[in-house]
C-alpha positions as CSV (number, residue, x, y, z in Angstrom):
1,M,4.4,12.2,-20.7
2,V,4.0,8.7,-19.2
3,I,1.4,6.7,-21.0
4,N,0.0,3.4,-19.7
5,K,-2.3,1.4,-21.9
6,R,-4.1,-0.3,-19.0
7,N,-6.4,-2.8,-20.6
8,Q,-9.6,-3.5,-22.5
9,L,-12.9,-3.6,-20.6
10,Y,-16.6,-4.0,-20.9
11,K,-19.5,-1.9,-19.5
12,P,-23.1,-3.2,-19.7
13,E,-26.1,-1.1,-20.5
14,R,-26.2,1.7,-18.0
15,I,-27.7,5.1,-17.2
16,L,-25.6,8.2,-17.5
17,Y,-26.7,11.0,-15.2
18,Y,-25.2,14.3,-16.3
19,I,-25.1,18.0,-16.6
20,E,-24.2,19.7,-19.9
21,A,-20.8,21.3,-19.7
22,S,-18.9,24.2,-21.4
23,D,-15.3,23.9,-22.5
24,S,-14.2,25.7,-19.3
25,D,-16.2,23.3,-17.2
26,I,-14.5,20.4,-18.9
27,E,-11.1,22.0,-18.4
28,A,-11.8,22.5,-14.7
29,F,-12.9,18.9,-14.3
30,C,-9.8,17.6,-16.0
31,N,-7.7,19.6,-13.6
32,G,-9.4,18.1,-10.5
33,V,-12.4,20.3,-9.9
34,V,-15.7,18.3,-9.9
35,C,-18.9,20.2,-9.5
36,D,-20.9,19.4,-6.4
37,K,-24.0,18.2,-8.3
38,I,-22.0,15.3,-9.7
39,K,-19.4,14.8,-6.9
40,K,-21.9,14.0,-4.3
41,Y,-22.8,10.7,-6.2
42,A,-19.2,9.6,-6.6
43,D,-19.2,7.0,-3.9
44,S,-22.8,5.8,-4.3
45,F,-23.7,2.2,-4.4
46,G,-24.2,1.0,-8.0
47,A,-22.2,3.9,-9.5
48,Y,-19.7,2.8,-12.2
49,D,-16.2,4.3,-12.0
50,Y,-15.6,7.9,-11.1
51,P,-17.4,11.0,-12.4
52,G,-16.2,11.7,-15.9
53,V,-16.5,13.8,-19.1
54,F,-18.5,12.0,-21.8
55,F,-18.5,12.9,-25.5
56,I,-21.9,11.6,-26.7
57,H,-21.1,11.6,-30.5
58,P,-24.5,10.9,-32.1
59,L,-26.1,13.8,-30.0
60,G,-23.1,16.1,-30.4
61,K,-23.1,16.6,-26.7
62,K,-20.2,17.0,-24.2
63,V,-21.4,16.4,-20.6
64,I,-20.0,15.8,-17.1
65,G,-21.7,12.9,-15.4
66,I,-21.6,9.6,-13.7
67,E,-22.9,6.1,-14.8
68,F,-25.2,3.9,-12.8
69,R,-26.3,0.3,-13.1
70,R,-29.9,0.0,-14.2
71,G,-32.9,-1.6,-12.4
72,D,-31.6,-2.1,-8.9
73,A,-34.0,-1.3,-6.1
74,R,-31.2,-0.8,-3.7
75,I,-29.8,2.1,-5.6
76,A,-30.8,5.7,-4.8
77,Y,-30.7,7.1,-8.4
78,P,-30.1,10.9,-8.8
79,D,-33.3,12.8,-9.2
80,D,-31.7,16.2,-10.0
81,L,-29.7,15.4,-13.1
82,D,-30.5,14.7,-16.8
83,S,-30.1,11.1,-17.8
84,L,-29.4,9.0,-20.9
85,V,-29.3,5.2,-21.4
86,L,-25.9,4.1,-22.8
87,E,-25.8,0.8,-24.6
88,S,-23.4,-2.0,-23.5
89,S,-19.9,-1.2,-24.9
90,F,-16.4,-2.4,-25.1
91,F,-13.6,0.1,-24.5
92,Y,-9.9,0.5,-24.7
93,A,-8.6,2.2,-21.6
94,V,-5.5,4.5,-21.9
95,E,-4.1,6.4,-19.0
96,F,-1.5,9.1,-18.8
97,E,0.0,11.4,-16.2
98,K,-0.9,15.1,-16.2
99,E,2.1,17.3,-16.5
100,N,0.4,20.6,-17.2
101,E,-3.0,22.2,-17.1
102,I,-5.4,20.2,-19.3
103,T,-7.6,22.1,-21.9
104,E,-10.6,20.9,-23.8
105,Q,-8.7,21.3,-27.0
106,Y,-5.8,19.2,-25.6
107,I,-8.3,16.4,-24.7
108,Q,-9.7,16.3,-28.2
109,V,-6.2,16.1,-29.7
110,Y,-5.2,13.4,-27.4
111,I,-8.4,11.4,-28.1
112,Q,-7.4,11.4,-31.8
113,K,-3.8,10.4,-30.9
114,T,-5.3,7.6,-28.8
115,K,-7.4,6.4,-31.7
116,Q,-4.5,6.4,-34.1
117,T,-2.2,4.6,-31.5
118,L,-4.8,1.9,-30.9
119,L,-5.4,1.4,-34.6
120,F,-1.7,0.7,-35.3
121,D,-0.5,-0.6,-31.9
122,D,-3.0,-2.7,-30.2
123,D,-1.1,-4.8,-27.7
124,A,-3.8,-5.4,-25.0
125,H,-4.0,-9.1,-24.5
126,R,-7.3,-11.0,-24.8
127,Q,-7.4,-14.8,-25.0
128,Y,-10.9,-15.4,-26.3
129,S,-12.0,-12.3,-28.1
130,D,-10.9,-9.7,-30.6
131,L,-11.8,-6.0,-30.5
132,A,-11.5,-3.3,-33.1
133,I,-11.6,0.5,-32.8
134,K,-14.9,2.0,-33.8
135,P,-14.3,4.7,-36.5
136,E,-17.4,6.5,-35.3
137,P,-17.8,5.7,-31.6
138,N,-21.0,6.5,-29.7
139,V,-19.3,7.4,-26.5
140,T,-15.8,8.5,-25.5
141,A,-15.2,9.0,-21.8
142,V,-12.5,10.9,-19.9
143,F,-11.8,10.5,-16.2
144,E,-9.4,12.4,-13.9
145,H,-8.0,10.9,-10.8
146,A,-4.8,11.2,-8.7
147,K,-3.1,13.5,-11.2
148,K,-3.9,11.1,-14.1
149,I,-6.2,11.2,-17.1
150,R,-7.8,8.0,-18.3
151,I,-9.5,7.9,-21.7
152,L,-12.0,5.1,-22.6
153,Y,-12.3,4.8,-26.3
154,E,-15.2,2.7,-27.6
155,C,-14.5,-0.4,-29.7
156,A,-16.5,-3.2,-31.4
157,L,-16.4,-6.9,-30.7
158,K,-15.2,-8.7,-33.8
159,K,-14.6,-12.2,-32.5
160,N,-16.2,-13.9,-29.5
161,H,-14.9,-17.4,-28.6
162,A,-15.6,-16.6,-24.9
163,K,-19.2,-17.6,-25.4
164,D,-18.1,-21.0,-26.6
165,V,-15.9,-21.6,-23.6
166,I,-18.6,-20.3,-21.2
167,A,-21.3,-22.5,-22.9
168,N,-18.9,-25.5,-23.1
169,N,-19.6,-25.6,-26.9
170,L,-17.2,-28.3,-27.8
171,D,-18.2,-28.5,-31.5
172,E,-16.7,-25.1,-32.0
173,L,-13.4,-26.0,-30.2
174,D,-10.8,-28.7,-30.6
175,K,-11.0,-32.2,-29.0
176,G,-12.8,-32.5,-25.7
177,M,-9.7,-33.9,-24.0
178,L,-7.7,-30.7,-24.9
179,Y,-10.6,-28.6,-23.7
180,R,-10.7,-30.3,-20.3
181,K,-6.9,-30.0,-20.0
182,A,-7.1,-26.3,-20.9
183,F,-10.0,-25.4,-18.7
184,F,-10.4,-27.8,-15.8
185,D,-8.4,-28.5,-12.7
186,P,-7.4,-32.2,-12.6
187,I,-7.6,-32.5,-8.8
188,T,-11.0,-31.0,-8.1
189,N,-12.5,-31.5,-11.6
190,Y,-13.6,-27.9,-11.3
191,Y,-12.8,-25.0,-13.6
192,N,-9.4,-23.4,-13.6
193,W,-8.2,-19.8,-14.2
194,N,-8.3,-20.2,-18.0
195,H,-12.0,-21.0,-17.8
196,L,-12.7,-17.9,-15.6
197,V,-10.9,-15.4,-17.9
198,P,-13.7,-15.4,-20.5
199,Y,-16.2,-14.3,-17.9
200,L,-13.9,-11.3,-17.2
201,E,-13.4,-10.5,-20.9
202,I,-17.0,-10.9,-22.1
203,P,-19.2,-11.1,-19.0
204,E,-22.4,-10.5,-21.0
205,S,-21.9,-13.9,-22.6
206,A,-22.6,-15.4,-19.2
207,G,-25.5,-13.0,-18.6
208,I,-23.4,-11.0,-16.1
209,K,-23.9,-7.2,-16.2
210,D,-21.4,-6.3,-13.5
211,Y,-19.6,-7.9,-10.7
212,A,-17.1,-7.8,-7.8
213,F,-14.1,-10.1,-7.8
214,A,-12.2,-12.0,-5.1
215,H,-9.0,-14.0,-4.9
216,F,-8.2,-16.1,-1.9
217,D,-5.9,-18.8,-0.6
218,I,-5.7,-21.2,2.3
219,K,-3.4,-20.2,5.1
220,M,-0.7,-22.7,6.1
221,F,-1.9,-25.0,3.3
222,K,1.6,-26.5,3.0
223,V,1.6,-27.3,6.7
224,L,-1.8,-29.0,6.3
225,N,-0.4,-31.0,3.4
226,E,2.7,-32.1,5.3
227,I,0.8,-33.0,8.6
228,Y,-2.3,-34.6,7.2
229,G,-1.1,-35.7,3.7
230,H,-2.2,-35.1,0.2
231,I,-5.5,-37.0,0.4
232,V,-6.8,-34.8,3.2
233,A,-5.4,-31.6,1.6
234,N,-7.1,-32.4,-1.7
235,K,-10.3,-33.0,0.1
236,V,-10.1,-29.5,1.5
237,L,-9.7,-28.2,-2.0
238,T,-12.7,-30.1,-3.1
239,N,-14.7,-28.7,-0.1
240,V,-13.8,-25.2,-1.3
241,V,-15.1,-26.0,-4.8
242,N,-18.3,-27.5,-3.5
243,A,-18.9,-24.3,-1.4
244,I,-18.3,-22.1,-4.5
245,K,-20.8,-24.1,-6.5
246,A,-23.4,-23.9,-3.7
247,A,-23.0,-20.1,-3.0
248,D,-25.9,-18.1,-4.4
249,F,-23.8,-14.9,-4.5
250,I,-21.0,-16.3,-6.7
251,Y,-21.4,-16.2,-10.5
252,A,-18.4,-18.3,-11.4
253,G,-15.1,-19.5,-9.9
254,G,-12.0,-21.4,-10.5
255,R,-9.0,-23.0,-8.9
256,C,-6.0,-20.9,-10.1
257,H,-3.1,-22.9,-8.8
258,E,-2.1,-24.8,-5.6
259,D,-4.4,-23.5,-2.9
260,N,-5.4,-20.3,-4.7
261,F,-9.0,-19.7,-6.0
262,A,-10.8,-16.8,-7.8
263,I,-14.5,-16.0,-7.7
264,I,-16.7,-13.6,-9.5
265,L,-19.3,-12.2,-7.1
266,K,-22.6,-10.3,-7.3
267,D,-22.1,-6.7,-6.5
268,M,-23.4,-5.9,-3.0
269,P,-22.7,-3.1,-0.5
270,Q,-19.3,-3.8,1.2
271,E,-20.8,-4.8,4.5
272,E,-23.0,-7.3,2.8
273,T,-20.2,-8.7,0.8
274,A,-18.0,-9.1,3.9
275,E,-20.8,-10.8,5.8
276,K,-21.5,-13.3,3.0
277,L,-17.8,-14.1,2.6
278,E,-17.4,-14.6,6.4
279,I,-20.2,-17.1,6.4
280,F,-18.8,-18.7,3.2
281,F,-15.3,-19.2,4.8
282,E,-16.7,-20.3,8.2
283,G,-18.5,-23.1,6.4
284,I,-15.3,-24.5,5.0
285,S,-13.1,-23.8,8.0
286,H,-13.4,-27.2,9.7
287,L,-11.2,-30.2,9.1
288,E,-13.2,-33.5,9.4
289,E,-10.1,-35.5,10.2
290,D,-9.2,-33.2,13.2
291,P,-12.0,-31.1,14.8
292,N,-9.3,-29.1,16.7
293,Y,-7.7,-27.9,13.5
294,K,-9.2,-24.6,12.2
295,I,-8.7,-23.7,8.6
296,H,-8.2,-19.9,7.9
297,Y,-8.3,-18.1,4.6
298,R,-6.7,-14.9,3.1
299,C,-9.0,-13.1,0.7
300,G,-8.7,-10.0,-1.4
301,V,-11.9,-8.4,-2.7
302,V,-12.1,-5.9,-5.6
303,P,-15.4,-3.9,-5.4
304,M,-17.4,-3.5,-8.6
305,Q,-16.3,0.1,-9.2
306,F,-12.7,-1.1,-9.6
307,A,-13.4,-4.5,-11.1
308,I,-15.5,-3.2,-14.0
309,H,-12.6,-1.1,-15.4
310,S,-9.9,-3.7,-14.7
311,G,-11.4,-6.4,-16.9
312,N,-9.2,-9.4,-17.3
313,R,-6.5,-7.8,-15.1
314,V,-8.6,-7.6,-12.0
315,A,-6.8,-10.5,-10.3
316,D,-3.7,-8.3,-9.9
317,E,-5.7,-5.9,-7.7
318,A,-7.3,-8.8,-5.7
319,K,-3.9,-10.3,-5.0
320,M,-2.6,-6.9,-3.9
321,A,-5.4,-6.8,-1.3
322,Q,-5.0,-10.5,-0.4
323,A,-1.3,-10.0,0.4
324,L,-2.3,-7.7,3.2
325,G,-4.1,-10.4,5.1
326,N,-1.5,-11.3,7.6
327,S,-3.4,-12.2,10.8
328,P,-2.0,-15.5,12.1
329,D,-5.1,-17.0,13.6
330,K,-8.2,-15.8,11.7
331,T,-9.6,-15.4,8.2
332,D,-8.7,-12.1,6.6
333,I,-11.0,-10.4,4.1
334,V,-9.3,-7.3,2.7
335,F,-11.0,-4.9,0.2
336,Y,-9.0,-3.4,-2.5
337,T,-8.7,0.4,-2.5
338,E,-7.2,3.0,-4.8
339,K,-4.5,3.7,-2.2
340,M,-3.2,0.1,-2.5
341,H,-2.7,0.6,-6.2
342,D,-1.1,4.1,-5.7
343,D,1.2,2.7,-3.0
344,V,2.5,-0.1,-5.4
345,L,3.0,2.4,-8.2
346,W,4.8,4.8,-5.8
347,S,6.9,2.0,-4.4
348,N,8.0,0.9,-7.9
349,T,8.7,4.5,-8.9
350,I,10.9,5.3,-6.0
351,K,12.6,1.9,-6.1
352,A,13.7,2.5,-9.7
353,Y,14.8,6.1,-8.9
354,V,16.6,5.7,-5.6
355,D,20.1,5.2,-7.1
356,T,19.6,8.3,-9.2
357,A,18.5,10.2,-6.1
358,V,21.6,9.1,-4.2
359,E,23.8,10.2,-7.1
360,K,22.1,13.6,-7.2
361,D,22.4,14.0,-3.4
362,E,18.7,14.5,-2.9
363,F,18.7,13.0,0.6
364,F,19.6,15.3,3.5
365,V,19.8,15.1,7.2
366,N,18.1,17.1,9.9
367,L,19.1,16.9,13.6
368,Q,16.7,17.1,16.5
369,P,18.4,18.0,19.8
370,K,18.1,15.8,23.0
371,V,18.1,17.9,26.2
372,D,19.0,17.0,29.8
373,I,15.7,17.7,31.6
374,A,17.5,18.5,34.9
375,T,20.0,21.0,33.5
376,E,18.2,21.9,30.2
377,K,21.6,21.5,28.5
378,L,22.3,19.7,25.2
379,K,22.9,15.9,25.5
380,G,23.0,15.0,21.8
381,A,20.7,14.7,18.8
382,E,18.9,12.3,16.5
383,A,19.6,12.3,12.8
384,L,16.4,12.3,10.7
385,V,16.5,11.8,6.9
386,R,14.4,13.8,4.5
387,W,14.2,13.6,0.7
388,N,14.2,16.6,-1.7
389,Y,12.5,14.4,-4.4
390,K,13.7,15.4,-7.8
391,G,14.4,18.9,-6.4
392,K,10.7,19.6,-6.5
393,E,9.1,18.1,-3.4
394,F,10.2,17.5,0.2
395,L,9.1,14.1,1.4
396,S,8.7,13.1,5.0
397,P,10.2,9.7,6.0
398,A,6.7,8.2,6.0
399,R,6.6,8.6,2.2
400,F,9.6,6.5,1.5
401,I,11.1,4.7,4.5
402,P,8.4,1.9,4.7
403,F,8.8,1.2,1.0
404,F,12.6,1.0,1.2
405,E,12.4,-1.2,4.3
406,K,10.1,-3.6,2.4
407,D,12.3,-3.9,-0.7
408,G,15.7,-3.8,1.1
409,S,16.9,-0.4,-0.2
410,I,16.8,1.1,3.3
411,G,20.5,0.2,3.8
412,K,21.5,2.8,1.2
413,I,19.5,5.5,3.1
414,D,21.0,4.4,6.5
415,D,24.5,4.7,5.0
416,I,23.8,8.2,3.6
417,V,22.7,9.4,7.0
418,L,25.7,7.9,8.8
419,K,28.1,9.4,6.3
420,K,26.6,12.9,6.5
421,V,26.6,12.8,10.3
422,C,30.3,11.6,10.3
423,A,31.2,14.3,7.8
424,A,29.7,16.9,10.1
425,F,31.6,15.4,13.1
426,A,34.9,15.6,11.1
427,K,34.2,19.2,10.3
428,W,33.3,20.2,13.9
429,K,36.3,18.3,15.2
430,D,38.7,20.3,12.9
431,E,37.0,23.5,14.1
432,G,37.5,22.6,17.7
433,K,33.8,22.5,18.6
434,K,32.4,20.5,21.5
435,L,30.9,17.2,20.2
436,Y,27.8,15.4,21.4
437,P,26.6,12.0,20.4
438,V,24.2,11.7,17.5
439,S,21.8,8.7,17.0
440,V,21.3,7.2,13.5
441,N,18.8,4.5,12.4
442,L,19.9,0.9,12.0
443,S,17.2,-0.9,10.1
444,R,16.3,-4.4,11.2
445,N,16.9,-6.2,8.0
446,R,20.6,-5.1,8.1
447,L,21.2,-7.0,11.3
448,Y,21.3,-10.3,9.3
449,D,24.1,-9.0,7.0
450,K,27.2,-10.9,8.0
451,N,29.4,-7.9,7.0
452,I,27.3,-5.2,8.7
453,I,29.7,-4.6,11.7
454,T,32.8,-4.2,9.4
455,H,30.7,-2.0,7.0
456,L,29.5,0.4,9.6
457,T,32.9,0.6,11.4
458,D,34.7,1.3,8.1
459,I,32.3,4.2,7.4
460,V,32.9,5.8,10.8
461,D,36.6,5.2,10.8
462,S,37.0,6.7,7.3
463,F,36.0,10.1,8.8
464,G,38.2,9.7,11.9
465,V,35.1,9.9,14.2
466,S,35.1,8.5,17.7
467,H,32.8,5.4,18.0
468,S,31.4,6.9,21.2
469,L,29.7,9.7,19.2
470,I,27.6,7.3,17.1
471,D,24.4,5.9,18.7
472,F,22.7,3.2,16.6
473,E,18.9,3.1,17.1
474,L,16.6,0.1,16.6
475,T,12.9,0.3,16.5
476,E,11.2,-1.8,19.2
477,S,8.0,-2.1,17.1
478,A,9.9,-4.0,14.4
479,T,10.0,-7.7,14.4
480,Y,13.2,-9.7,14.5
481,S,13.1,-13.3,13.3
482,D,16.5,-14.2,14.8
483,M,16.9,-12.6,18.2
484,E,20.2,-14.3,18.9
485,Q,21.8,-12.8,15.8
486,M,20.4,-9.4,16.7
487,I,21.8,-9.5,20.2
488,R,25.2,-10.7,18.9
489,V,25.5,-7.8,16.5
490,L,24.5,-5.2,19.1
491,E,26.9,-6.6,21.6
492,E,29.8,-6.5,19.1
493,L,28.9,-2.9,18.1
494,R,28.8,-1.9,21.7
495,S,32.1,-3.6,22.4
496,L,33.6,-1.4,19.7
497,G,32.5,1.7,21.6
498,F,29.3,2.5,19.8
499,K,26.1,3.4,21.7
500,I,22.8,1.4,21.3
501,S,19.3,2.8,21.7
502,M,15.9,1.2,21.5
503,D,13.4,3.6,19.8
504,D,9.6,3.7,20.2
505,F,9.6,1.5,23.3
506,G,6.1,0.5,24.3
507,T,4.7,0.2,20.7
508,G,5.9,-3.3,20.0
509,Y,6.0,-6.8,21.5
510,S,9.4,-7.2,23.1
511,S,9.3,-9.3,26.2
512,L,10.9,-8.0,29.4
513,S,13.2,-11.0,29.4
514,L,14.5,-9.9,26.0
515,L,15.0,-6.4,27.4
516,T,17.3,-7.7,30.0
517,Q,19.5,-9.4,27.3
518,M,19.8,-6.4,25.0
519,P,23.0,-4.3,25.4
520,L,21.3,-0.9,25.5
521,D,22.5,2.5,26.5
522,T,19.2,4.3,26.0
523,L,15.5,3.4,26.2
524,K,13.3,5.8,24.2
525,I,9.7,6.0,25.4
526,D,7.4,6.5,22.4
527,K,5.5,9.8,21.8
528,S,2.1,8.0,22.1
529,F,2.7,7.7,25.9
530,V,3.4,11.4,26.3
531,D,0.6,13.0,24.2
532,K,-2.0,13.0,27.1
533,V,0.5,14.1,29.8
534,G,-0.1,17.6,31.1
535,T,-3.4,17.9,29.3
536,E,-7.0,17.4,30.4
537,L,-6.9,13.9,29.0
538,E,-4.2,12.8,31.4
539,N,-5.1,9.9,33.6
540,E,-3.3,8.1,36.4
541,K,-2.9,4.9,34.4
542,D,-0.8,6.7,31.7
543,L,1.3,8.3,34.4
544,A,1.8,4.9,36.2
545,V,3.0,3.3,32.9
546,I,5.5,6.1,32.3
547,R,6.7,6.1,35.9
548,H,7.3,2.3,35.9
549,I,9.1,2.4,32.5
550,I,11.4,5.1,33.8
551,S,12.0,3.1,37.0
552,L,12.7,0.0,35.0
553,A,15.2,1.8,32.7
554,R,17.0,3.2,35.8
555,E,17.3,-0.2,37.4
556,L,18.6,-1.7,34.2
557,N,21.1,1.1,34.0
558,F,19.7,2.6,30.8
559,T,19.3,6.3,30.2
560,C,15.5,7.0,29.8
561,L,14.6,9.4,27.0
562,V,11.1,10.6,26.3
563,E,10.0,11.6,22.7
564,G,7.4,14.1,21.7
565,A,7.1,16.6,24.6
566,E,5.7,19.7,23.1
567,Q,4.4,21.8,26.0
568,K,5.9,23.1,29.2
569,Q,3.5,21.3,31.4
570,Q,4.5,18.0,29.8
571,V,8.1,18.7,30.5
572,E,7.4,19.6,34.1
573,K,5.4,16.5,34.7
574,L,8.0,14.2,33.0
575,R,10.7,15.8,35.2
576,A,8.6,15.0,38.3
577,L,8.2,11.4,37.1
578,G,12.0,11.0,36.9
579,C,12.7,11.3,33.2
580,E,16.3,12.1,32.3
581,V,16.3,13.3,28.7
582,I,13.7,15.0,26.4
583,Q,13.5,15.0,22.7
584,G,10.6,17.1,21.4
585,Y,9.2,20.3,19.9
586,Y,9.2,22.0,23.3
587,Y,12.9,22.4,23.0
588,C,13.5,22.2,19.3
589,K,12.0,20.7,16.1
590,P,14.3,18.9,13.6
591,I,16.7,21.5,12.1
592,S,19.4,21.4,9.4
593,I,22.9,20.4,10.4
594,E,24.1,24.0,9.8
595,E,21.4,25.4,12.1
596,Y,22.2,22.8,14.8
597,E,25.8,23.8,14.6
598,N,25.1,27.5,14.9
599,R,22.6,27.2,17.8
600,Y,24.2,24.5,19.9
601,L,27.8,23.9,19.3
602,R,30.5,26.2,20.6
603,N,34.3,26.0,20.3
604,R,36.2,24.3,23.0
605,R,38.9,27.0,22.8
C-alpha cells in the first residue's frame, strides 16, 4: 500500500450538508459510487473539497456529505439535505492508494492506524505553529478520488507564532533587524515568501476563512534586466508590489525570489478571478522608460477547493499551472486542475519504472500496413509502440510517449521499437519472405545527440538488415531549435541508405522553404485533413488543400501518404485527388508483428 502523508491543513467554520449513511453506503462511496443527492453539489461554487464520509464523533453519526462556506450570498446552498455547522478545525491529511475493495470496517481500522502513526511519526513541516493529534476528535473525514483514499484526522493547535508574524508583534520575536531580514524583501521592502507562509498555515489569524492562491512571474525578466538595467528592472518589481497592495481582492502577497511573486486571493468564481487578474496584470504591463515595450506575466492559480486542502504546500500546485503558460506574446493565467497533479504523479511513476519495464519486455510493437492506392498492394508498414504496463493494463502511446519525450526517456523506447522491427526483418529474411520497408519514430530530441547516427546504424547492422528497409519518421508538429543540425543528421542518414519521412504534415509550423531543404522520401498528410473527406461535412477548401499538398509532394519528388482513411468513399476521393499511398483503418488497423507476417508476407520461393 502506498501511503502519502500530504500535509496539515486548516478548515474554517463551515456547514456540512449530508445524508445519513449505512455501512454499505459508505463502502460504496469509498469504492467510487457517490449518490446523486450529494454528487450534484460536487462542483458548486463555495463547496469545500469533494463529497466525503464524515464521522461526527459527539453525535455518534456517520454521514455522507459535502461542506460549504457559510454566509455567502453568491452560493446556492442545498435545500434538500440535512445540515450541521462544523467548527473551525486543523487536520492532518493522509492519503493512500486503493488496492482492493474498501469496507467500512477497513476504514475504521485504518483511521486508528493513522492516529497511531501521527502520534509517533509526525513529520509534516510547519514553520510557525505546532499541532497535536486530538485523542477525541469531533470530526474525521474520508474522501475518495482517482483510486485514492484521503483521511483528514482532526488535531489541535498547540503553538501559534503565526499570529505574531502576521501582526508584526516584534516583542514576541527576536530583534527587529532579524525580523526584517527574515520576512522582508530588501529590494522592494515588501514581504517575502517567509512572511506569506503563516497566512497559509493559520489563515484565521489574519481573519481569512478561505482563499484562492496564485503564483506568477514576469516573462523575459532577465532580458528586461539586461536591456534596461537593474534600476528599471527593480522599478518593475516595485510596481508589482504597489499593485498587490492596492488590489482589493488580494489578502496578502510576497516576493518569493527574483521575479516570482505569490498572492492569496479572495475566492471568486473562476471567470471573475480571471477577469480581475487580467485587469491587475494589464495595469502593470507598461514600461515607463519605453512605451513600446509590453510586459507579460505567467500566472498559475489554485482555486479554493484545492488551495484549502493543500495548506502551506499550495505553491507547488500553483507553479505546476504556472509552468504551462508558454504563450510568447501575452499574459497567461492558467488554473490548476486535478489532472495536472495526476499527470505529474503519473509522469514520475512511469519515469521511475521505465527501466524495469524495459527489463521485463513490457513494450511491444504493432504494425499498420501502408497500401498502394492504385494497385491496393502492400507498400510497407509503420511500427507503433504499445505498453503492457506491469502485465495488467495496455497503454496507448498517448499515455506515455509525451511524458517520455519531456524527460528524455523516449530514446529508450525508440531503440526498443527499432530492435524489434530489425529482429522481425532478420527472421523474415532467413525464412525467405518478401520484405517491405517499415517506418519507425525518430524523436526530435535525439537529433542533437552527436552519436545518434552511429548508434542507429549499429543497431540495424547488428541484425544484418538492409538500411533501405528502415524509414525514420519525424513529426512535423514538433519544434526543432537547431534546423541546421536536424537537416545534417537527416542527410547523413539518407546517404547511408535509410529512408526519411515527415509525419503529421500540416499540423505544425514548418515553412515551405524548409520543406525544400529537408531530404525526405515521404510526406505524410495528417489524419485531420482526411476526416471530412467523403462525408457530408466535406467542403471544397479541404479538398483544395489536400490536392495542393499532393501536387507539392509530387513536384518535390516525395511519395505522398495519407493517414486515417477509414471509409471506402474516402479512399476513392483520395485516389481521385492523386494520392499514392494510404495508411488507415479502411485497409487495416495496427496489428501484431505475427499477424502482419501471416496476412501480408509471402515467401519469395
